[in-house]
py3Dmol code that shows the C-alpha trace and the ligand (Angstrom):
import py3Dmol

protein = """\
ATOM      1  CA  MET A   1       8.222   4.887  21.863  1.00  0.00           C
ATOM      2  CA  ASP A   2       8.509   2.191  19.230  1.00  0.00           C
ATOM      3  CA  ARG A   3      10.036   3.219  15.941  1.00  0.00           C
ATOM      4  CA  LEU A   4       7.816   3.480  12.873  1.00  0.00           C
ATOM      5  CA  MET A   5       8.558   0.169  11.166  1.00  0.00           C
ATOM      6  CA  HIS A   6       5.540  -0.359   8.918  1.00  0.00           C
ATOM      7  CA  LEU A   7       3.822   2.617   7.291  1.00  0.00           C
ATOM      8  CA  ALA A   8       0.717   2.005   5.179  1.00  0.00           C
ATOM      9  CA  LEU A   9      -0.665   4.726   2.925  1.00  0.00           C
ATOM     10  CA  ILE A  10      -4.067   5.236   1.319  1.00  0.00           C
ATOM     11  CA  MET A  11      -3.277   7.405  -1.691  1.00  0.00           C
ATOM     12  CA  ASP A  12      -6.448   9.425  -2.220  1.00  0.00           C
ATOM     13  CA  GLY A  13      -7.329  12.624  -4.052  1.00  0.00           C
ATOM     14  CA  ASN A  14      -5.879  12.182  -7.544  1.00  0.00           C
ATOM     15  CA  GLY A  15      -9.236  12.865  -9.179  1.00  0.00           C
ATOM     16  CA  ARG A  16      -9.924  15.996  -7.128  1.00  0.00           C
ATOM     17  CA  TRP A  17      -6.400  17.280  -7.782  1.00  0.00           C
ATOM     18  CA  ALA A  18      -7.043  17.029 -11.536  1.00  0.00           C
ATOM     19  CA  GLN A  19     -10.565  18.453 -11.292  1.00  0.00           C
ATOM     20  CA  MET A  20      -9.270  21.543  -9.470  1.00  0.00           C
ATOM     21  CA  ARG A  21      -7.015  22.188 -12.468  1.00  0.00           C
ATOM     22  CA  SER A  22      -9.657  21.364 -15.104  1.00  0.00           C
ATOM     23  CA  LEU A  23      -7.559  18.366 -16.155  1.00  0.00           C
ATOM     24  CA  PRO A  24      -8.766  14.820 -16.888  1.00  0.00           C
ATOM     25  CA  ARG A  25      -8.716  12.462 -13.877  1.00  0.00           C
ATOM     26  CA  THR A  26      -5.962  10.465 -15.576  1.00  0.00           C
ATOM     27  CA  ALA A  27      -3.643  13.488 -15.234  1.00  0.00           C
ATOM     28  CA  GLY A  28      -4.207  13.276 -11.477  1.00  0.00           C
ATOM     29  CA  HIS A  29      -3.187   9.617 -11.503  1.00  0.00           C
ATOM     30  CA  SER A  30      -0.002  10.444 -13.476  1.00  0.00           C
ATOM     31  CA  GLU A  31       0.983  13.046 -10.874  1.00  0.00           C
ATOM     32  CA  GLY A  32      -0.045  10.578  -8.181  1.00  0.00           C
ATOM     33  CA  ALA A  33       2.368   8.016  -9.567  1.00  0.00           C
ATOM     34  CA  LYS A  34       5.213  10.571  -9.405  1.00  0.00           C
ATOM     35  CA  ALA A  35       4.290  11.320  -5.795  1.00  0.00           C
ATOM     36  CA  ALA A  36       4.347   7.578  -5.026  1.00  0.00           C
ATOM     37  CA  VAL A  37       7.927   7.325  -6.303  1.00  0.00           C
ATOM     38  CA  LYS A  38       9.082  10.332  -4.216  1.00  0.00           C
ATOM     39  CA  VAL A  39       7.374   9.023  -1.076  1.00  0.00           C
ATOM     40  CA  THR A  40       8.731   5.490  -1.554  1.00  0.00           C
ATOM     41  CA  LEU A  41      12.320   6.674  -1.887  1.00  0.00           C
ATOM     42  CA  ALA A  42      11.940   9.038   1.091  1.00  0.00           C
ATOM     43  CA  ALA A  43      10.485   6.271   3.274  1.00  0.00           C
ATOM     44  CA  SER A  44      13.349   3.962   2.367  1.00  0.00           C
ATOM     45  CA  ARG A  45      15.953   6.661   3.045  1.00  0.00           C
ATOM     46  CA  ARG A  46      14.386   7.534   6.433  1.00  0.00           C
ATOM     47  CA  GLY A  47      14.745   3.910   7.567  1.00  0.00           C
ATOM     48  CA  ILE A  48      11.116   2.747   7.362  1.00  0.00           C
ATOM     49  CA  ARG A  49      11.267  -1.056   7.029  1.00  0.00           C
ATOM     50  CA  TYR A  50       7.876  -1.754   5.367  1.00  0.00           C
ATOM     51  CA  LEU A  51       5.821   0.566   3.175  1.00  0.00           C
ATOM     52  CA  THR A  52       2.403  -0.549   1.933  1.00  0.00           C
ATOM     53  CA  LEU A  53       0.746   1.524  -0.799  1.00  0.00           C
ATOM     54  CA  PHE A  54      -2.966   1.129  -1.511  1.00  0.00           C
ATOM     55  CA  CYS A  55      -2.822   1.428  -5.301  1.00  0.00           C
ATOM     56  CA  PHE A  56      -6.097  -0.113  -6.493  1.00  0.00           C
ATOM     57  CA  SER A  57      -8.972  -1.553  -4.490  1.00  0.00           C
ATOM     58  CA  THR A  58     -11.323  -4.452  -5.262  1.00  0.00           C
ATOM     59  CA  GLU A  59     -14.012  -1.744  -5.628  1.00  0.00           C
ATOM     60  CA  ASN A  60     -12.030   0.396  -8.075  1.00  0.00           C
ATOM     61  CA  TRP A  61     -13.118  -1.929 -10.938  1.00  0.00           C
ATOM     62  CA  LYS A  62     -16.423   0.004 -10.812  1.00  0.00           C
ATOM     63  CA  ARG A  63     -14.693   2.991 -12.466  1.00  0.00           C
ATOM     64  CA  PRO A  64     -14.993   3.682 -16.216  1.00  0.00           C
ATOM     65  CA  LYS A  65     -12.925   1.246 -18.300  1.00  0.00           C
ATOM     66  CA  MET A  66     -10.876   4.089 -19.761  1.00  0.00           C
ATOM     67  CA  GLU A  67      -9.758   5.197 -16.280  1.00  0.00           C
ATOM     68  CA  ILE A  68      -8.981   1.612 -15.187  1.00  0.00           C
ATOM     69  CA  ASP A  69      -6.915   0.958 -18.328  1.00  0.00           C
ATOM     70  CA  SER A  70      -5.034   4.193 -17.791  1.00  0.00           C
ATOM     71  CA  ILE A  71      -4.267   3.343 -14.129  1.00  0.00           C
ATOM     72  CA  MET A  72      -3.103  -0.201 -14.998  1.00  0.00           C
ATOM     73  CA  GLY A  73      -0.924   1.184 -17.811  1.00  0.00           C
ATOM     74  CA  LEU A  74       0.535   3.725 -15.402  1.00  0.00           C
ATOM     75  CA  PHE A  75       1.487   1.033 -12.864  1.00  0.00           C
ATOM     76  CA  SER A  76       3.292  -0.875 -15.626  1.00  0.00           C
ATOM     77  CA  GLU A  77       5.144   2.214 -16.915  1.00  0.00           C
ATOM     78  CA  GLU A  78       6.037   3.439 -13.456  1.00  0.00           C
ATOM     79  CA  PHE A  79       7.386   0.015 -12.646  1.00  0.00           C
ATOM     80  CA  ASP A  80       9.804   0.182 -15.551  1.00  0.00           C
ATOM     81  CA  THR A  81      11.143   3.563 -14.458  1.00  0.00           C
ATOM     82  CA  MET A  82      11.201   2.655 -10.769  1.00  0.00           C
ATOM     83  CA  LEU A  83      12.935  -0.684 -10.969  1.00  0.00           C
ATOM     84  CA  SER A  84      16.489   0.650 -11.264  1.00  0.00           C
ATOM     85  CA  GLU A  85      15.878   3.002  -8.284  1.00  0.00           C
ATOM     86  CA  ILE A  86      14.376   0.096  -6.367  1.00  0.00           C
ATOM     87  CA  MET A  87      17.493  -1.998  -6.972  1.00  0.00           C
ATOM     88  CA  LYS A  88      19.802   0.905  -6.048  1.00  0.00           C
ATOM     89  CA  GLU A  89      17.890   1.405  -2.774  1.00  0.00           C
ATOM     90  CA  ASP A  90      17.954  -2.349  -2.052  1.00  0.00           C
ATOM     91  CA  ILE A  91      14.123  -2.356  -1.827  1.00  0.00           C
ATOM     92  CA  LYS A  92      12.204  -5.628  -1.929  1.00  0.00           C
ATOM     93  CA  VAL A  93       8.887  -5.568  -3.851  1.00  0.00           C
ATOM     94  CA  VAL A  94       5.861  -7.725  -3.032  1.00  0.00           C
ATOM     95  CA  HIS A  95       2.297  -7.718  -4.310  1.00  0.00           C
ATOM     96  CA  LEU A  96      -0.714  -7.709  -1.976  1.00  0.00           C
ATOM     97  CA  GLY A  97      -4.189  -8.631  -3.190  1.00  0.00           C
ATOM     98  CA  ARG A  98      -5.892 -10.693  -5.843  1.00  0.00           C
ATOM     99  CA  ARG A  99      -3.882 -11.926  -8.789  1.00  0.00           C
ATOM    100  CA  ASP A 100      -6.666 -13.441 -10.890  1.00  0.00           C
ATOM    101  CA  ARG A 101      -8.106 -10.199 -12.299  1.00  0.00           C
ATOM    102  CA  LEU A 102      -4.897  -8.250 -12.999  1.00  0.00           C
ATOM    103  CA  PRO A 103      -3.884  -7.649 -16.624  1.00  0.00           C
ATOM    104  CA  TYR A 104      -1.228 -10.207 -17.548  1.00  0.00           C
ATOM    105  CA  PRO A 105       1.508  -7.657 -18.511  1.00  0.00           C
ATOM    106  CA  LEU A 106       1.214  -6.015 -15.065  1.00  0.00           C
ATOM    107  CA  LEU A 107       1.114  -9.338 -13.222  1.00  0.00           C
ATOM    108  CA  SER A 108       4.216 -10.582 -15.001  1.00  0.00           C
ATOM    109  CA  LYS A 109       6.044  -7.323 -14.202  1.00  0.00           C
ATOM    110  CA  LEU A 110       5.068  -7.653 -10.540  1.00  0.00           C
ATOM    111  CA  ASP A 111       6.286 -11.251 -10.476  1.00  0.00           C
ATOM    112  CA  LYS A 112       9.539 -10.335 -12.202  1.00  0.00           C
ATOM    113  CA  ALA A 113      10.139  -7.468  -9.765  1.00  0.00           C
ATOM    114  CA  ALA A 114       9.397  -9.734  -6.792  1.00  0.00           C
ATOM    115  CA  GLU A 115      11.841 -12.344  -8.102  1.00  0.00           C
ATOM    116  CA  MET A 116      14.543  -9.787  -8.936  1.00  0.00           C
ATOM    117  CA  THR A 117      14.336  -8.077  -5.518  1.00  0.00           C
ATOM    118  CA  LYS A 118      13.673 -11.089  -3.275  1.00  0.00           C
ATOM    119  CA  ASP A 119      17.138 -11.031  -1.685  1.00  0.00           C
ATOM    120  CA  ASN A 120      17.247  -7.259  -1.211  1.00  0.00           C
ATOM    121  CA  LYS A 121      17.817  -6.253   2.394  1.00  0.00           C
ATOM    122  CA  GLY A 122      16.341  -2.746   2.546  1.00  0.00           C
ATOM    123  CA  MET A 123      12.727  -1.635   2.865  1.00  0.00           C
ATOM    124  CA  THR A 124       9.924  -3.957   1.724  1.00  0.00           C
ATOM    125  CA  LEU A 125       7.499  -2.198  -0.628  1.00  0.00           C
ATOM    126  CA  GLN A 126       4.127  -3.928  -0.546  1.00  0.00           C
ATOM    127  CA  LEU A 127       1.938  -2.862  -3.479  1.00  0.00           C
ATOM    128  CA  ALA A 128      -1.763  -3.405  -2.850  1.00  0.00           C
ATOM    129  CA  ILE A 129      -3.314  -3.792  -6.299  1.00  0.00           C
ATOM    130  CA  ASP A 130      -6.808  -5.285  -6.565  1.00  0.00           C
ATOM    131  CA  TYR A 131      -6.800  -5.387  -2.784  1.00  0.00           C
ATOM    132  CA  GLY A 132      -9.724  -5.407  -0.370  1.00  0.00           C
ATOM    133  CA  GLY A 133      -9.523  -6.249   3.338  1.00  0.00           C
ATOM    134  CA  GLU A 134     -12.799  -8.158   3.261  1.00  0.00           C
ATOM    135  CA  ASP A 135     -11.599 -10.112   0.254  1.00  0.00           C
ATOM    136  CA  GLU A 136      -8.294 -10.917   1.998  1.00  0.00           C
ATOM    137  CA  ILE A 137     -10.114 -12.157   5.129  1.00  0.00           C
ATOM    138  CA  GLU A 138     -12.216 -14.501   2.972  1.00  0.00           C
ATOM    139  CA  ARG A 139      -9.051 -15.826   1.359  1.00  0.00           C
ATOM    140  CA  CYS A 140      -7.412 -16.289   4.787  1.00  0.00           C
ATOM    141  CA  VAL A 141     -10.390 -18.328   5.993  1.00  0.00           C
ATOM    142  CA  ARG A 142     -10.374 -20.465   2.833  1.00  0.00           C
ATOM    143  CA  ARG A 143      -6.627 -21.110   3.130  1.00  0.00           C
ATOM    144  CA  ALA A 144      -6.909 -21.939   6.828  1.00  0.00           C
ATOM    145  CA  ILE A 145      -9.712 -24.463   6.142  1.00  0.00           C
ATOM    146  CA  GLN A 146      -7.888 -25.958   3.154  1.00  0.00           C
ATOM    147  CA  ALA A 147      -4.807 -26.440   5.339  1.00  0.00           C
ATOM    148  CA  GLY A 148      -6.938 -28.555   7.691  1.00  0.00           C
ATOM    149  CA  ASN A 149      -7.167 -26.169  10.675  1.00  0.00           C
ATOM    150  CA  LYS A 150      -9.980 -27.206  13.017  1.00  0.00           C
ATOM    151  CA  GLU A 151      -9.738 -24.239  15.405  1.00  0.00           C
ATOM    152  CA  ILE A 152      -9.361 -20.888  13.701  1.00  0.00           C
ATOM    153  CA  SER A 153      -8.181 -18.094  16.006  1.00  0.00           C
ATOM    154  CA  TYR A 154      -7.313 -14.514  15.055  1.00  0.00           C
ATOM    155  CA  ASN A 155      -3.643 -15.507  14.978  1.00  0.00           C
ATOM    156  CA  THR A 156      -4.434 -18.487  12.741  1.00  0.00           C
ATOM    157  CA  LEU A 157      -6.054 -16.090  10.265  1.00  0.00           C
ATOM    158  CA  LEU A 158      -3.121 -13.687  10.481  1.00  0.00           C
ATOM    159  CA  SER A 159      -0.807 -16.523   9.475  1.00  0.00           C
ATOM    160  CA  TYR A 160      -2.751 -16.931   6.186  1.00  0.00           C
ATOM    161  CA  VAL A 161      -2.704 -13.313   4.945  1.00  0.00           C
ATOM    162  CA  ASP A 162      -1.183 -12.787   1.498  1.00  0.00           C
ATOM    163  CA  ASN A 163       2.244 -11.871   2.919  1.00  0.00           C
ATOM    164  CA  PRO A 164       2.458 -13.407   6.398  1.00  0.00           C
ATOM    165  CA  ALA A 165       6.100 -12.392   6.855  1.00  0.00           C
ATOM    166  CA  ILE A 166       5.145  -8.708   6.838  1.00  0.00           C
ATOM    167  CA  PRO A 167       4.227  -7.417  10.329  1.00  0.00           C
ATOM    168  CA  SER A 168       0.963  -5.539  10.901  1.00  0.00           C
ATOM    169  CA  PRO A 169       1.132  -1.794  10.160  1.00  0.00           C
ATOM    170  CA  ASP A 170       2.156   0.645  12.902  1.00  0.00           C
ATOM    171  CA  TYR A 171       0.665   3.705  11.211  1.00  0.00           C
ATOM    172  CA  ILE A 172      -2.008   3.922   8.511  1.00  0.00           C
ATOM    173  CA  CYS A 173      -2.358   7.321   6.860  1.00  0.00           C
ATOM    174  CA  ARG A 174      -4.786   8.609   4.275  1.00  0.00           C
ATOM    175  CA  SER A 175      -4.382  11.651   2.072  1.00  0.00           C
ATOM    176  CA  SER A 176      -7.056  14.099   0.847  1.00  0.00           C
ATOM    177  CA  GLY A 177      -8.878  14.649   4.150  1.00  0.00           C
ATOM    178  CA  GLU A 178     -11.235  11.657   3.814  1.00  0.00           C
ATOM    179  CA  LYS A 179     -11.578   9.958   7.187  1.00  0.00           C
ATOM    180  CA  ARG A 180     -12.126   6.243   6.614  1.00  0.00           C
ATOM    181  CA  LEU A 181     -10.042   3.119   6.073  1.00  0.00           C
ATOM    182  CA  SER A 182     -12.048   1.595   3.197  1.00  0.00           C
ATOM    183  CA  GLY A 183     -11.138  -1.941   4.290  1.00  0.00           C
ATOM    184  CA  PHE A 184      -7.393  -1.310   4.028  1.00  0.00           C
ATOM    185  CA  LEU A 185      -5.518  -4.014   5.974  1.00  0.00           C
ATOM    186  CA  LEU A 186      -8.759  -4.810   7.786  1.00  0.00           C
ATOM    187  CA  LEU A 187      -7.388  -7.836   9.618  1.00  0.00           C
ATOM    188  CA  GLN A 188      -3.989  -6.283  10.362  1.00  0.00           C
ATOM    189  CA  SER A 189      -5.101  -2.824  11.557  1.00  0.00           C
ATOM    190  CA  SER A 190      -6.453  -3.666  15.026  1.00  0.00           C
ATOM    191  CA  TYR A 191      -3.756  -1.719  16.893  1.00  0.00           C
ATOM    192  CA  ALA A 192      -2.496   0.556  14.134  1.00  0.00           C
ATOM    193  CA  GLU A 193      -2.283   4.277  14.759  1.00  0.00           C
ATOM    194  CA  ILE A 194      -4.384   6.168  12.218  1.00  0.00           C
ATOM    195  CA  GLY A 195      -3.640   9.548  10.634  1.00  0.00           C
ATOM    196  CA  PHE A 196      -5.584  11.683   8.185  1.00  0.00           C
ATOM    197  CA  TYR A 197      -3.833  14.358   6.163  1.00  0.00           C
ATOM    198  CA  ASP A 198      -5.620  17.022   4.111  1.00  0.00           C
ATOM    199  CA  LYS A 199      -3.085  17.252   1.287  1.00  0.00           C
ATOM    200  CA  LEU A 200      -4.262  15.586  -1.946  1.00  0.00           C
ATOM    201  CA  TRP A 201      -2.067  12.650  -2.955  1.00  0.00           C
ATOM    202  CA  PRO A 202      -0.384  14.224  -6.037  1.00  0.00           C
ATOM    203  CA  ASP A 203       0.953  17.006  -3.731  1.00  0.00           C
ATOM    204  CA  TRP A 204       2.730  14.514  -1.447  1.00  0.00           C
ATOM    205  CA  ASN A 205       6.522  14.428  -1.401  1.00  0.00           C
ATOM    206  CA  GLU A 206       9.478  13.724   0.920  1.00  0.00           C
ATOM    207  CA  SER A 207       8.341  16.352   3.453  1.00  0.00           C
ATOM    208  CA  MET A 208       5.172  14.346   4.181  1.00  0.00           C
ATOM    209  CA  ILE A 209       7.288  11.380   5.286  1.00  0.00           C
ATOM    210  CA  ASP A 210       9.123  13.652   7.722  1.00  0.00           C
ATOM    211  CA  ALA A 211       5.765  14.977   9.025  1.00  0.00           C
ATOM    212  CA  ILE A 212       4.395  11.438   9.374  1.00  0.00           C
ATOM    213  CA  ILE A 213       7.440  10.207  11.322  1.00  0.00           C
ATOM    214  CA  GLU A 214       7.197  13.239  13.629  1.00  0.00           C
ATOM    215  CA  ASP A 215       3.448  12.696  14.193  1.00  0.00           C
ATOM    216  CA  PHE A 216       3.905   8.976  14.832  1.00  0.00           C
ATOM    217  CA  ASN A 217       6.646   9.644  17.376  1.00  0.00           C
ATOM    218  CA  LYS A 218       4.170  11.752  19.399  1.00  0.00           C
ATOM    219  CA  ARG A 219       1.640   8.907  19.662  1.00  0.00           C
ATOM    220  CA  ASN A 220       1.428   6.997  22.920  1.00  0.00           C
ATOM    221  CA  ARG A 221       0.766   3.364  22.019  1.00  0.00           C
ATOM    222  CA  ARG A 222      -0.560   1.326  24.903  1.00  0.00           C
ATOM    223  CA  PHE A 223      -1.968  -1.758  23.148  1.00  0.00           C
ATOM    224  CA  GLY A 224      -4.734  -1.902  25.748  1.00  0.00           C
ATOM    225  CA  GLY A 225      -2.400  -1.369  28.690  1.00  0.00           C
ATOM    226  CA  ILE A 226      -1.981   1.833  30.722  1.00  0.00           C
TER     227      ILE A 226
END
"""
ligand_1 = """\
24
FPP
C -7.055 7.593 -5.602
O -7.484 8.805 -6.104
C -6.117 6.824 -6.448
C -6.380 5.615 -7.087
C -7.695 5.001 -7.051
C -5.410 4.789 -7.837
C -4.251 5.366 -8.537
C -3.031 5.560 -7.713
C -1.893 6.017 -8.263
C -1.781 6.285 -9.723
C -0.722 6.257 -7.430
C 0.143 5.020 -7.287
C 1.143 4.803 -8.311
C 2.154 3.886 -8.262
C 3.075 3.791 -9.387
C 2.390 2.995 -7.107
P -9.009 8.997 -6.538
O -9.091 8.791 -8.001
O -9.906 8.130 -5.729
O -9.233 10.506 -6.172
P -10.614 11.255 -5.856
O -11.141 10.674 -4.574
O -10.192 12.678 -5.723
O -11.532 11.018 -7.033
"""
view = py3Dmol.view(width=600, height=400)
view.addModel(protein, "pdb")
view.setStyle({"model": 0}, {"cartoon": {"style": "trace"}})
view.addModel(ligand_1, "xyz")
view.setStyle({"model": 1}, {"stick": {}})
view.zoomTo()
view.show()
């Protein structure tokens, strides 16, 4: 059994978590951000090499402006508090997704974090913010054409994803019991194992990483073989 190298998480259920407590949705996102920190540190400490977090999709711009502003503000704040932990853990941070629509303060923090952590040797934390798999595929095709490729194979496209040095995910998991991928890592997920967990995202902590590693280790990956 191959080790779990790249774990990718769809963090879902913040809104429902808040609703169940008669709190505003933004309270669910705040708790969700705390869960993201716990899960990130646990993944790093358990030896996972790449962790991708689906933080904000290309479709999430459809939400009310107040909620979007609150989420973007939360990413910025959480970044400030997380950065010292990230350095201590030797984690390398990279952004995945579109850059052109992100608020400038967040974009500059992401760039600064990427620069500051670029030589770190521990886990790579890939933050998908304004990310959509369909959108990424379109960008791959554009880049491949611009680079003068005449024949475009699947592997050609893979070499033009936003972060080509990051291997495809081994295990994609979604919280909150919803059973779909919502375009997450659309091009890179062809042979990923998939897992759906009922727990709402704000209730996630270190123990979920242990459960995920245990579940992954029971999978029998054949990649089309027998
Ligand atoms: C999904 O819940 C969550 C989001 C759309 C984005 C917000 C994510 C976080 C705040 C956690 C990540 C934080 C950091 C710092 C990396 P939902 O609102 O879709 O929930 P619902 O389906 O119950 O409405």
